[in-house]
SESE-801125 format. One line per field, with one value per residue: x, z, y of N, C-alpha, C, O in turn; residue in three letters; chain. Coordinates in steps of 0.001 Angstrom, whole numbers, plus 500000, padded with zeros to 6 digits. Example, Ala and Ser with C-alpha at 12.3 -4.5 7.8 and 13.67 -1.06 7.14 Angstrom:
n_east	(513190 512850);
n_up	(507800 507080);
n_north	(494310 497750);
ca_east	(512300 513670);
ca_up	(507800 507140);
ca_north	(495500 498940);
c_east	(513200 512900);
c_up	(507800 507870);
c_north	(496700 500030);
o_east	(514236 513409);
o_up	(508465 508039);
o_north	(496681 501138);
aa	(Ala Ser);
ch	(A A);
This chain:
n_east	(500843 500539 501740 500657 502639 502218 500343 496792 494041 490853 488603 489619 490649 488316 487287 489310 488998 487040 488479 490141 492560 493081 492023 489757 489106 487067 488271 489890 490844 490045 489951 491296 493667 494039 496183 498366 501811 505147 508523 511877 513866 516698 516250 513572 510070 508646 505772 503912 501583 499832 498957 497640 497200 494370 494601 497230 500855 503730 504442 505316 506666 505951 507188 505521 505690 504804 504354 505652 503566 503013 501093 498999 498284 497500 497982 495901 495717 498000 497364 495158 496449 498089 496161 495279 497565 497622 495231 495997 497737 500089 502148 501746 503270 502820 504913 505558 507683 508188 507836 510298 511498 509570 507923 505208 504360 506376 508353 510632 512898 512782 513014 515606 517025 516374 516323 518308 518180 515580 515973 517677 515861 513978 515610 515978 513364 513198 514747 513087 510803 511974 512277 509762 506949 505035 506161 508167 511530 513189 511929 511291 509947 509555 507302 506754 505727 506464 508348 508550 509025 511567 512995 512523 513806 516436 516983 516789 518917 521024 520673 520739 518668 516332 514198 512678 511310 508663 507740 506231 506364 508972 512575 516161 518049 520089 522619 523185 523431 524976 526196 525048 525150 523894 521017 517878 515098 512993 510166 509104 506942 505409 504162 503921 503704 504516 504780 506077 508067 510009 509646 512078 513631 513362 515300 517629 517270 517239 519826 521549 520688 521239 523984 524650 523895 521167 517699 515137 511529 509377 506737 505287 502908 500995 500129 499664 500052 501853 500266 498410 495625 492408 491997 494566 495929 494701 495567 498343 498460 497541 499598 501807 501073 500987 503665 505123 504073 505108 507819 508331);
n_up	(500000 499203 501259 502410 502334 503105 504964 504623 503266 504923 503325 501451 503058 504052 501823 501445 503753 503325 501959 503849 504280 505527 507947 509218 511947 514263 516672 519451 519067 516412 515003 513943 511840 510585 509482 507512 507128 506030 506564 505704 507289 507935 505607 505748 505631 507721 509404 510123 512100 511768 513332 513163 513895 512409 509240 507828 508050 510275 513261 516767 517373 518262 518812 519304 521176 521385 523796 524758 523921 521403 518509 519383 522128 524300 522519 521862 523892 523354 520870 521580 523163 521256 519692 521518 521709 519104 519150 520783 519428 518528 516430 516045 515974 515695 515960 514368 515303 515542 513036 511829 512626 512171 514301 516475 519172 522081 524170 526940 525777 523071 523377 524479 522272 520184 520936 520377 517629 517362 518630 516829 514758 515789 515950 513213 512753 514039 512294 510048 511000 511481 508993 508021 506479 508233 510683 513166 513010 515015 517364 518720 520433 522633 523532 525500 526409 528736 527150 524992 526437 527503 525078 524255 526259 525962 523295 523482 525125 523465 521179 520041 518845 520160 522285 524592 526839 527775 529822 530636 532971 532422 531953 532018 529678 530761 529590 528762 530944 532657 530393 529050 527159 527181 528647 528143 529202 531214 531954 534339 534912 536979 538282 541684 542445 540280 538556 536371 535406 537837 540309 541222 539018 538289 539703 538260 536020 537262 538376 536128 534884 536849 536987 534735 535372 535417 536454 536440 536251 538442 539024 541139 541342 543939 544777 542163 539241 536461 534248 534321 536333 535161 536297 537190 534778 533335 534803 534390 531617 531408 532766 531145 528752 529477 530190 527799 526157 527446 526994 524320);
n_north	(498809 502215 504695 507779 510659 513296 515790 516026 517950 518243 517568 515814 513778 512741 511451 509552 508120 506228 504400 503492 504779 507205 509689 512194 514155 515929 518289 519997 523462 523971 521595 518379 516896 513728 511123 508998 508136 507298 506151 505174 502729 500939 499468 498815 499698 502054 502572 505515 507084 510052 513143 516231 519745 521266 522877 524952 525231 524953 523093 522603 519370 515966 512778 509797 506916 503606 500873 497593 496045 496833 497524 496069 495976 498523 500596 502287 504177 505632 506701 508249 510159 511340 512599 514497 516065 517150 518588 520572 522168 520946 518841 515426 512233 508934 506385 503398 501516 498804 497747 497579 495182 493327 492717 491921 491949 492311 490302 489755 488474 489231 491996 492233 491362 493130 495877 497775 497989 499000 501422 502693 502870 504641 506896 507379 508037 510500 511990 511859 513264 515745 516867 517017 518600 519661 519959 521608 521815 522667 522157 519547 516812 513906 511277 508496 505161 502635 500211 501963 504267 503785 503799 506419 507937 506984 507731 510526 511193 510977 512412 515572 516902 516485 518089 517787 515322 513205 510595 507433 504872 503969 503796 503514 501746 499070 498792 501336 502963 505577 506513 508569 511556 513923 515511 516291 518450 516489 514533 512308 509692 507371 504303 503387 500751 499265 496329 495387 497191 498042 500634 501493 501853 504445 505787 505304 506927 509437 509539 509543 511885 513838 513620 514992 517476 518141 518060 515918 516221 514535 512281 510089 507562 506499 503152 502393 500357 498877 499442 502232 503263 504509 507117 507848 507675 509718 511936 511680 512004 514634 515989 515343 516563 519296 519615 519078 521091 523291 523134 522905);
ca_east	(500000 501269 501415 500690 503658 501935 499018 495781 492870 489811 487693 490241 490751 487000 487207 490222 488523 486307 489477 490940 493896 493267 490819 489709 488194 486992 489011 490105 491671 489636 489929 492514 493859 494676 496643 499487 503004 506144 509912 512679 514893 517274 515664 512165 509166 508138 504513 503730 500261 500041 497850 498044 496156 493817 495149 498594 501889 504555 504118 506149 506379 506201 507151 504803 506221 504041 505108 505982 502372 502937 499781 497992 497871 497900 498223 494798 496064 498985 496636 494365 497338 498495 495054 495301 498666 497199 494192 496653 498663 501325 502096 502056 503660 502879 505908 505453 509075 508217 507897 511700 511846 508414 507451 503849 504465 507733 508699 511987 513901 512744 513544 517065 517576 516066 516139 519262 517620 514438 516506 518132 514645 513429 516486 515587 512075 513464 515179 511880 509983 512680 512141 508361 506440 504154 506900 509259 512740 513850 511040 510886 509942 509155 506456 506801 505209 507118 509467 508635 509637 513003 513548 512469 514879 517723 517163 516962 520229 522045 520299 520484 517471 515210 514171 511993 510787 507733 507690 505471 506760 510201 513854 517321 518604 521272 523840 523394 523545 526249 526766 524325 525991 523033 519736 516940 514019 512368 509100 509051 505670 505609 503364 504749 503607 504741 505327 506836 509248 509990 509814 513502 514229 513351 516569 518611 517062 517658 521280 522187 520358 521966 525392 524787 523467 519741 516817 513825 510309 508959 505473 505067 501508 500849 499180 499460 500929 502468 499200 497774 494173 491908 492216 496009 496306 494244 496487 499626 498289 497471 500941 502670 500666 501468 505133 505598 503719 505955 509229 508465);
ca_up	(500000 499198 502420 502029 503130 503437 505531 503608 503696 505450 502302 500803 503989 504144 500700 501675 504865 502787 501513 504997 504196 506360 508614 509647 513061 514939 517925 519932 518240 515023 514374 513841 510606 510813 508264 507647 506338 506305 506236 505599 508307 507794 504469 506013 505702 509073 509366 511082 512148 511970 513897 513049 513974 511086 508602 507328 508958 511039 514686 517601 516997 519287 518440 520306 521081 522162 524617 524223 523305 520018 518078 519859 523501 524827 521515 521823 524779 522652 519840 522257 523568 520027 519318 522443 521284 517915 519549 521526 518592 518230 515449 516726 515074 516356 515156 514476 515192 515422 511615 511453 512909 511940 515627 516833 520591 522478 525508 527354 524832 521882 523740 524574 520934 519178 521376 519690 516293 517516 518955 515551 513991 516354 515515 511834 512844 514351 511033 509227 511541 511397 507639 507624 506242 509287 511942 513392 513267 516223 518494 518658 521702 522603 524583 525395 527492 528956 526214 524271 527343 527486 523798 524236 527116 525334 522120 523852 525731 522428 519996 520488 518218 521063 523234 525826 526885 528820 529758 531636 533259 531699 532648 531136 529394 531594 528807 528515 532192 532812 529096 528454 526887 527381 529239 527967 530194 531214 532910 534673 535511 537281 539348 542794 542526 538936 538632 535140 535487 539224 540488 541447 537740 538236 540236 537185 535225 538059 538532 534879 534655 537813 536595 533678 535879 535229 537423 535848 537047 538751 539717 541454 541675 544961 544525 540729 538637 535175 533508 535264 536374 534357 536950 537154 533388 532977 535428 533694 530301 531605 533119 529972 527799 529973 530162 526422 525666 528078 526588 522853);
ca_north	(500000 503485 505495 509176 511312 514680 516014 516267 518714 517355 517047 514675 512669 512094 510538 508437 507322 505083 503427 503097 505344 508384 510138 513586 514219 517212 518344 521346 524326 524017 520295 517581 516143 512431 510477 508074 508396 506274 506444 503956 502505 499605 498777 498514 500831 502250 503315 506608 507699 511480 513917 517628 520766 521556 524064 524882 525697 524026 523075 521730 517987 514947 511378 509013 505552 502634 499940 496272 495466 497275 497999 495134 496268 499819 501627 503248 505283 506445 507431 509275 511244 512030 513489 515630 516925 517891 519529 521647 522909 520231 517761 514170 511150 507630 505659 501938 501068 497351 497373 497322 493791 492472 492315 492296 492279 491916 489862 490109 487980 490083 493311 492099 491148 494150 497257 498657 498217 499902 502745 503258 503170 505878 507995 507674 508718 511906 512605 512002 514345 517025 517399 516944 519958 520151 519968 522534 521037 523156 521956 518142 516102 512502 510737 507043 504323 501348 500076 503232 505246 503485 504257 507878 508450 506659 508569 511925 511406 510843 513180 516943 517442 516269 519201 517416 513956 512797 509130 506698 503489 503657 503793 503541 500421 498829 498997 502762 503705 506268 506861 509700 512727 515083 515144 517404 518435 515165 514266 510886 509316 505951 503707 502918 499284 498722 494985 495117 498054 498504 502075 501752 502252 505906 506268 505285 508140 510584 509544 509976 513292 514668 513620 515997 518770 518412 517420 515622 516294 513166 512036 508681 507333 505450 502077 502157 499368 499213 500125 503125 503310 505632 508412 508140 507895 511056 512879 511568 512611 516090 516467 515221 517588 520596 519611 519199 522416 524312 522994 522834);
c_east	(500878 500806 501630 501641 503324 500547 498038 494678 491742 488902 488284 490372 489404 486807 488078 489795 487782 487242 490365 492325 494112 491958 490913 488685 488182 487791 489138 490928 491320 489704 491298 492535 494630 495092 497726 500619 503957 507530 510678 513717 515405 516670 514204 511350 508554 506888 504491 502288 500445 498764 498303 496883 495652 494404 496572 499586 502609 504258 505197 505712 506744 506124 506520 505166 505439 504966 505293 504775 502178 501577 498651 497428 498384 498091 497104 495067 497085 498303 495793 495246 497818 497414 495007 496422 498236 496142 494756 497808 499978 501095 502552 502273 503769 503730 505803 506843 509209 508258 509309 512057 510685 507795 506009 503778 505772 507801 510144 513045 513951 513306 515066 517704 517471 516120 517100 518761 516440 514910 517006 516932 514004 514289 516190 514230 512230 513912 513989 511042 510661 512585 510694 507782 505495 504871 507933 510498 513431 513021 510446 510999 509544 508239 506457 506234 505987 508337 509648 509253 511142 513647 513557 513604 516237 517985 517476 518333 521361 521829 519921 519318 516249 515263 513524 511442 509804 507572 506906 506033 508016 511428 514971 517805 519910 522565 524180 523567 524942 526876 526056 525270 525195 521751 518801 515926 513200 511318 508978 507754 505687 504675 504255 504770 503759 505440 506199 508142 509263 510288 511270 514202 514239 514692 517669 518509 517581 519180 521977 521910 521164 523452 525672 524196 522016 518924 515452 512684 509791 507616 505314 503622 501372 499798 498940 500497 501489 501478 498392 496253 493693 492174 493685 496472 495875 495180 497835 499562 498259 498856 501865 502346 501184 502984 505649 505258 504669 507388 509431 507920);
c_up	(500000 500372 502101 502909 503574 504062 504451 504138 504065 504372 501623 501757 504194 503014 500942 502842 504396 502302 502648 505016 505138 507008 508950 510759 513625 516218 518352 518954 516770 514296 514289 512486 510923 509482 508552 506745 506589 505999 506209 506708 508163 506672 504649 506035 507097 508989 510459 510983 512525 512453 513946 513382 512562 510545 508152 508420 509683 512532 515466 517400 518124 518651 519596 520111 521979 522933 523954 523635 521874 519683 518614 521223 523900 523802 521504 522740 524126 521577 520450 522659 522355 519570 520237 522074 520096 518254 520304 520751 518277 517170 516122 515708 515876 515476 515416 514308 515125 513965 511190 511601 512676 513222 515832 518289 521083 523933 525806 526342 523589 522189 523824 523192 520060 519652 520684 518283 516373 517848 517688 514686 514478 515946 514070 511804 513188 513091 510110 509693 511336 510020 507152 507493 507313 510637 511980 513796 514553 517479 518458 520042 521516 523785 524425 526622 527539 528041 525411 525117 527417 526209 523720 525062 526468 524133 522469 524455 524715 521255 520412 519763 519117 522174 524565 525694 528038 528711 530918 531744 532509 532588 531639 530923 530166 530850 528626 529797 532332 531514 528420 528285 527026 528051 529109 529106 530075 532309 533093 535425 535745 538405 540434 542909 541160 539049 537434 535113 536894 539332 540774 540164 537569 538711 539171 536300 535986 538175 537273 534604 535579 537500 535546 534088 535655 536242 536778 536818 537227 539458 539884 541928 542694 544559 543071 540191 537306 534252 534501 535208 535546 534985 536901 535737 532912 533552 534710 532325 530401 531893 531904 528945 528223 529851 528749 525850 526224 527577 525074 522217);
c_north	(501241 504325 506963 509965 512719 514796 516436 517169 517770 516790 515826 513499 511988 511093 509314 507558 506087 503989 502954 503696 506505 508745 511601 513676 515618 517150 519768 522144 524270 522696 519661 516897 514863 511833 509464 508510 507242 506813 505124 503900 501078 498803 498402 499800 500893 503116 504378 507091 509161 512165 515378 518556 521071 522850 523853 525261 524583 524179 522326 520290 517029 513568 510609 507547 504609 501693 498595 495558 495893 497850 497125 495511 497654 500921 502670 504432 506203 507303 508547 510458 512034 512995 514703 516597 517790 518936 520721 522264 522245 519168 516479 513058 509853 506715 504165 501312 499552 496891 497000 495844 492826 491957 492771 492748 491675 491494 490222 489678 488856 491472 493263 492014 492400 495598 498206 498989 499178 501321 503445 503651 504461 507067 508378 508383 510187 512638 512831 513192 515692 517659 517400 518352 520493 520274 521079 521747 521449 522922 520548 517515 514652 512197 509228 506363 503023 501188 501357 504327 505032 504024 505781 508475 508194 507554 510005 512198 511318 511794 514593 517609 517326 517302 518823 516000 513831 511291 508555 505287 503063 503637 503945 502117 500250 499144 500469 503574 504293 506726 508029 510880 514021 514602 516344 517413 517149 515086 512766 510612 507805 505513 503135 501405 498630 497376 494638 495906 498640 499991 502441 502179 503774 506461 506264 506510 509360 510667 510025 511450 514198 514710 514688 517342 519121 517623 517172 515932 514866 513174 510532 508516 506198 504421 501752 501184 499846 499903 500940 503016 504496 506994 508809 508416 509277 512110 512872 512228 514121 516659 516436 516295 518965 520701 519831 520568 523480 524268 522959 524115);
o_east	(501865 499620 502678 501481 504077 499660 498403 494400 491679 488466 487556 490230 489351 486238 487662 490178 487888 486873 491242 493201 495253 490910 491997 487523 489137 487970 488579 491627 492193 489531 492321 491514 495735 494418 497972 500407 503605 507690 510172 514363 514635 516582 513639 511856 508010 506950 504984 501827 501138 497655 499231 495721 496445 494669 497064 499210 502167 503874 505916 504519 507716 505123 506942 504981 505410 506184 505116 504934 501287 500984 497480 496226 499586 498338 497351 494697 497042 498629 495721 494848 497942 497720 494725 496239 498457 496156 494093 498740 500902 499986 503633 501555 504708 503315 505942 507132 510247 508671 509490 512826 510808 507203 505630 503209 506224 507365 510799 513985 515032 513996 515744 518798 518380 515971 516735 518898 516314 514315 516782 516982 513544 513761 516154 513979 511482 513504 513892 510625 509988 512791 510427 508091 505182 504251 508504 510496 514185 513363 509255 512008 509237 508371 506190 506256 506163 509279 510776 509926 511908 514716 514493 514281 517087 519088 518323 518861 522521 522722 518896 519008 515238 516243 513791 511145 510074 507299 506904 506166 508110 511337 514758 517955 520733 523497 525332 523828 525949 527978 526438 526086 525774 521441 518913 515895 512771 511545 508773 507492 505948 504432 505245 505737 503196 506551 506978 509202 508593 511072 511656 515261 515030 515170 518545 519520 518274 519752 522902 522791 521710 524107 526777 524017 521660 519400 514684 512857 509770 507382 505219 503167 501611 498724 498093 501652 501591 501834 497768 495676 494477 492540 494016 497311 496604 495543 498407 500491 498868 499241 502613 503248 501750 503518 506516 506069 504989 508113 510565 507941);
o_up	(500733 500483 501578 504129 504355 503743 503490 505338 503582 504482 501256 501343 504479 503215 500686 502918 505004 502236 502447 505706 505519 506675 508969 510563 513490 516791 517722 518110 515933 513077 514528 512039 511463 508470 509706 505727 507295 505275 506645 507024 508258 506765 503786 506405 507590 508552 511567 509905 513494 512044 514678 513180 511623 511293 508099 509551 509705 512999 514895 517270 518848 518025 520743 519028 523197 522756 522744 522922 521190 520481 518345 521453 523836 524173 521164 522421 524320 521405 519910 522517 522417 519108 519786 522125 520082 517710 520453 521338 517803 517025 516709 514713 516654 514385 516554 513301 514690 513686 510284 510804 512954 513236 515418 518598 520568 524823 525022 526073 523104 521355 523303 522974 519283 518822 520425 517810 515538 517399 517501 513967 513678 515628 513735 510940 512688 512850 509462 508886 511047 509883 506001 508313 507300 511630 510954 514831 515127 518548 518200 520731 520408 524870 523335 527725 526511 528154 525175 524595 527396 526255 523180 524621 526429 523973 521837 524322 525052 520424 521063 520039 518876 522914 525576 524594 529146 527630 532024 530741 532024 533806 530535 531883 530222 531428 528366 529725 532151 531523 527320 529160 526992 528019 529871 529902 528986 533441 532126 536458 534818 539354 540134 543412 540911 539571 537489 534828 537137 538558 540585 540219 536798 538197 539183 535878 535422 538082 537347 534148 535139 537724 535468 533257 535699 536815 536588 538037 536277 540371 538905 542811 542348 544067 542762 540616 537049 533552 535411 534164 535253 534279 536609 535512 532168 532867 534450 531918 529588 531333 531659 528338 527415 529460 528526 525131 525542 527712 524596 520994);
o_north	(501298 504638 507341 509955 513299 514004 517114 517159 516639 515644 514903 512349 510791 510020 508184 506391 505022 502817 502114 503175 506767 508193 512185 513319 516383 516075 520666 521582 524496 522664 520304 516375 514911 512024 509115 509169 506297 507796 504090 504899 500123 497579 497730 500859 499905 504265 504167 507463 509472 511820 515722 518203 521124 523792 522726 525568 523434 525252 521506 520015 517245 513221 510756 506992 504788 501708 498458 494567 495390 498577 497392 495381 497912 502069 503827 505562 507418 508478 509651 511615 513257 514094 515814 517813 519001 520040 521748 522814 522905 518654 516441 512956 509686 506322 503717 500666 499053 495765 496187 495307 491633 490878 493866 493795 490653 492224 490909 490427 489189 492059 494148 492534 492694 496495 499353 500117 500074 502301 504641 504648 505275 508133 509562 509223 511028 513774 513873 514023 516682 518865 517744 519216 521683 520655 521446 521079 520662 523427 520374 517666 514212 512763 508723 506908 502369 501972 501789 505215 505995 504632 506370 509403 509083 508077 510636 513302 511555 511959 514794 518768 517986 517386 519473 515534 514294 510769 509095 504586 501936 503483 504446 501361 501163 499703 500814 504775 503607 507274 508429 511167 515107 513411 517304 516474 516769 515514 512031 511228 507039 506258 502468 500832 497564 497286 493686 495349 499644 500541 503594 502803 504316 507472 507130 507071 510208 511753 510834 512179 515210 515728 515225 518233 520298 516643 518116 515907 514084 513967 509792 509243 505042 504767 500913 501178 501046 500851 500394 502714 505399 507933 509958 509289 509934 513066 513931 512926 514817 517686 517382 516870 519701 521738 520676 521151 524454 525254 522981 524254);
aa	(Unk Unk Unk Unk Unk Unk Unk Unk Unk Unk Unk Unk Unk Unk Unk Unk Unk Unk Unk Unk Unk Unk Unk Unk Unk Unk Unk Unk Unk Unk Unk Unk Unk Unk Unk Unk Unk Unk Unk Unk Unk Unk Unk Unk Unk Unk Unk Unk Unk Unk Unk Unk Unk Unk Unk Unk Unk Unk Unk Unk Unk Unk Unk Unk Unk Unk Unk Unk Unk Unk Unk Unk Unk Unk Unk Unk Unk Unk Unk Unk Unk Unk Unk Unk Unk Unk Unk Unk Unk Unk Unk Unk Unk Unk Unk Unk Unk Unk Unk Unk Unk Unk Unk Unk Unk Unk Unk Unk Unk Unk Unk Unk Unk Unk Unk Unk Unk Unk Unk Unk Unk Unk Unk Unk Unk Unk Unk Unk Unk Unk Unk Unk Unk Unk Unk Unk Unk Unk Unk Unk Unk Unk Unk Unk Unk Unk Unk Unk Unk Unk Unk Unk Unk Unk Unk Unk Unk Unk Unk Unk Unk Unk Unk Unk Unk Unk Unk Unk Unk Unk Unk Unk Unk Unk Unk Unk Unk Unk Unk Unk Unk Unk Unk Unk Unk Unk Unk Unk Unk Unk Unk Unk Unk Unk Unk Unk Unk Unk Unk Unk Unk Unk Unk Unk Unk Unk Unk Unk Unk Unk Unk Unk Unk Unk Unk Unk Unk Unk Unk Unk Unk Unk Unk Unk Unk Unk Unk Unk Unk Unk Unk Unk Unk Unk Unk Unk Unk Unk Unk Unk Unk Unk Unk Unk Unk Unk Unk Unk);
ch	(A A A A A A A A A A A A A A A A A A A A A A A A A A A A A A A A A A A A A A A A A A A A A A A A A A A A A A A A A A A A A A A A A A A A A A A A A A A A A A A A A A A A A A A A A A A A A A A A A A A A A A A A A A A A A A A A A A A A A A A A A A A A A A A A A A A A A A A A A A A A A A A A A A A A A A A A A A A A A A A A A A A A A A A A A A A A A A A A A A A A A A A A A A A A A A A A A A A A A A A A A A A A A A A A A A A A A A A A A A A A A A A A A A A A A A A A A A A A A A A A A A A A A A A A);
């Protein structure tokens, strides 16, 4: 299937909706334009779901990275957040980095095997976004959940194009601890009873950031696990939105 690389006016996306290629939905700030695009990484096509404020012009941009459930589990929350970003004047890009390895969902073995490849795929995604006609190259951020949070933090500590990161239930890959060369403004959101990524992983983020003279914002949710309750998720989404708007 040919993936459309440019944002489309709503009248055309309504036509393409019937073909399953794009969508146009109402939202805050005059509406949201939804579509799809792609870029190449490692010889593979990487799908990107795009969400833009309606109209023309460039906007602060956020790469949105799903967790180990990929497009199967938890992606709807990522899509919902991308729509909120667009409704608040930002361009959002949900990057299907699993396309690089043909992965549907990842367990520990797959993560150990592929995380470096996915990190390279996300870096290529930053390059794609930085040249996209709806994005401001000087105002790029990342939002990630779980595995996506690990990739967002890792990418941001190596790529000076990333201006801010908001992450939920993430940390720093063991191999990269102590190797960060930069640390942009970072928001850390984590459940205190996270059974998948223990809250102690937050300390790894703090230690690397402090070594470089920065102090992340941190919110720990008492009694919350790896997947936040609806109330905690709403609060986390609100905080992430405010944080990214203030730094991009």
